N, C-alpha and C positions, 0 to 999 in steps of 0.2 A: 461665296453665296451657298447657303445650305438650306435644307428643309424644303417646305412648299414653295418658297420664293423661287429657288432653283428649278424645282419640278414644274411650276406653273410657267416660269419664263422660258422653259425648254419646249412649251406647247405651242401649238398654233393660236391665232387670235381666238378669243372667246366666240362661241357659237351663239347665234341669235336664239336658239332654243336650248333650254337647259336640259341637262341629262335626266332621265327618268330615275327615281330613287326607289330601289328595291329594299324592303325590310324583310330580313330572313329571320323567321320566329318559329317557335316550336311549342311553347307552353311548357313542355316537360324537358328536362335536361337528359343528356346521354343518347340523344337521337342522331348525332353527327351534324348538328346545325352549324358549328363553327367550321368544321372540315369543309362542309359544302359551301360555305360563304367564300372560303378560299379558292376552292375548285372552280366556282363560278367566275371569280375574278380572273383566274388564269385562262379559263376557257373563253371569256369575253375578250381578253386581251389577245389571245391567239386568232380570234376572229376579227382582229383589227380594231376593236373598240376601245378607247382609252377609259380606264376603269379606276375609280376610287373605292377602296374598302374601308370602312369606318368600324371599329370595334366599339360597339355601344353597350358592352357589359361593363358597367361603371365600377363594379365591385370586384369581380373575379375575371378579368380579361385574360384571354390566352391565345389570340390570333398570332401574336409575335412569337410566342413560345413554339406553337406548332410549325411556323415557318422557319424558325431558327434565325430570326433577325433581332437586332438590338436597336430600337428606335432611340433617337436622341431626344425626343419629346414625345408627350403622349396627351391623352384627354385630360389627365390630372391637371397639367399646367393650364389648360384652356378653362376648365371648370373653376379653378382657383384664381383666373384672371391674369396669369402671367404671360399667356401667349394668346394670340388669335388663332382660330381653327387652322387657317391656311399655313400657319407657321410649324404645325406639328405633323406635317406629311413626311413619310419616309418611303422612298422608292424601293420596290421589291423585284427582284429578278431583272434589274435594269430600268424599271419604271415603265410608264406607259410608252407605246411606240416600239418596244422590243418584243421579242417572241414570248407572249405569255406574261410580260411584266405589267405591273400595275402599281398604284400608289396605295399606301396604307396610313390611316391615322390610328395608332395603337390605343389600347385602353391602358389600365394601370394594373399591371400583372401582380398577382400574389397578395392582394390587399382588399379587404372589404370596406374600406374607408369611404369609397365613393358609392356604396350601395344605397344610401339614404339621401342622395342629393335632392335639392329641391327642385321642384318642377320648372321653376323659372330658369334654373341652371340648365336643365335639359333643353328648355326652349331656346336658350342661348346657343347651344350646339346645333339644334335644329335650324335656327335662323343663319348661323354661320356657314351652313352647307349651301344656302342660296348664293353666297359669293363663289362657291367652288363649282357648283354643278355646270356653269357654262364652259368650264374648261375640260369637261369629260363627256364621254358617250353614255356611261353607266355609273351609277353610284350605288354601292351595296351597304347596307347597314346591318351588321351582325348583332342582333338583340340578345340580351340576356335570357336565360331560361325563366319560366314563371309568367305570371300575369300581374305583376305588381304596377302602380301607376306610371313608373318611369318607362317601363317596357311598352305599355299601352300608348304613352305619349309618343314615343319614337314611332310605333307602328302607325299611328294616325298621320304622322308627318310624311309618310312615304306615299309614292304614287302607285306602287304595287306591293301587296303583301304576299309573300311566299311562306307557306306553312310547311315545315318538315316534320314528318312523323314516321313511325314504323307500324308493323303489324301488331304491335303490342297493344292490349286494350287501354292501358294507362296512357300511352302516347296519344291514342285516338281521343280519348276522353279529354285530356288536357288541351289538345288542339281545338277540339270543339268548344271547350270552355272559353278560350281565347277569342275565337270568333264570335261567340254569343256575347261576351262582354263588349267587344267592339261595336257590335250592332246595337246594343243597349245604349251605348255612348253616341249613337248617332252616325257612325261611320257606315257608308254604303259601299265600301270597297269589296270586291269580290276576290277572295283569295285564290291564288294558285296553290296547288298541293303537290308536294314531292314525297314520295314514298321511299324511304331509305332502307338500306340493309334488307331488301326483299329477297325471297328465295328465287324468284325470276321476275322479269317484267310483266309477265302474265299474272302472277300472283299479286304484284304491286298494284296493278290495275283493279283487281278485285277488292283489294283494301281500300283503294280510293272510291270505288263504286259504293262500298258499305258507308264510308264517311259522307259522301255526296248525298246518299238517300237520307241520312239523319239531318243534314243541313236543310235539305229541301223539305222535309216533313215537319220539322220543328222551328226552323228559322225563315223558311219561305224563300230560299235562294240555292242555287247549285254552284258550288266552287268549280275551278278549272283544273284540269289535270296537266301538270307540267311534265310529269314522267316519273319513272321508277329507277332507282339505282340498285343493282344487285349486290348481294353481299360478296365481298372480295377480300381475301386474307392479305392482300397487298396493301390495303388501306391502313390497318393498324401498324404494319411494318413501317410504312412511310411516315406515320405520325410519331412512332418511337424514334425514327432516325431524324426527325425535325427537317424532312425533306419533302417537297411537294411530290404528290403521287406521280404526275406525268414526268417528273425529272428522274425519279428513282425507278419507276416501272412505266415506261412509256406506252406499253401494250395492254394496260390494264383494263379489265372489263368495266370496272366502276368509272374510270374517267371517260371511256367511250359512252357510257350512259349520261354522264354530265354534259359531253358535247351534244348529245341528242336534245337534252333539256334546254340548252342555250339556243339550239336552233328553233325549238318551239317558242321560247320567250321572244327571240328576235323577229319571229314571223307574226307574232299577235299584235 
């Protein structure tokens, strides 16, 4: 027995309440969105929550590359109709129930072929998640960078939107543009914001306050602050080594910041 069938059968009976779906978005690339998605998955897992991470970058996926895993199936097979979504699951670090383990549905690495999939195919993936969410406590969608219709469709399918930005003006502008577009499309979700690669948590909070002020003044709402992650040289080292940060550097400041964010999200 392989893939999701083995993973799901190893789980307790489905819950009566489906797991909340978190969409991790950025607008701009290069802000650490994919890295954060993997760290949140590990941190949720270590907090005792069964977690599923779905790589929704359909053209240039790289979650599996960062983690150094080789999935036997991915979203490409689902979109093309060869597999159901639940058959594309790969356990990571022992899978849910282990220390920091979680399940992964990988994207299609190194190819732009799926970058222009039809929205109905995106809807098929989103609908497939409804069969999986009862088996988990948390489901995380790692979205592609940008604000194309595919990204926005996945964002609207989530229960919670988490925007990842940095103090760079372009990152803040693109994050704002994504929220604005979602609002124009009728979404009333109030995003959580994470400021990544901050000089300090205090500076990260100031960056968020500036972003929140713009949202309140021009869009009429205030986003929520999930936390800041300080710049840590151990992060790029762990990415180059294709080893999760808490495994390679258990005492890293960046991972401690991630744990604080998970505590904030769990308390909300």
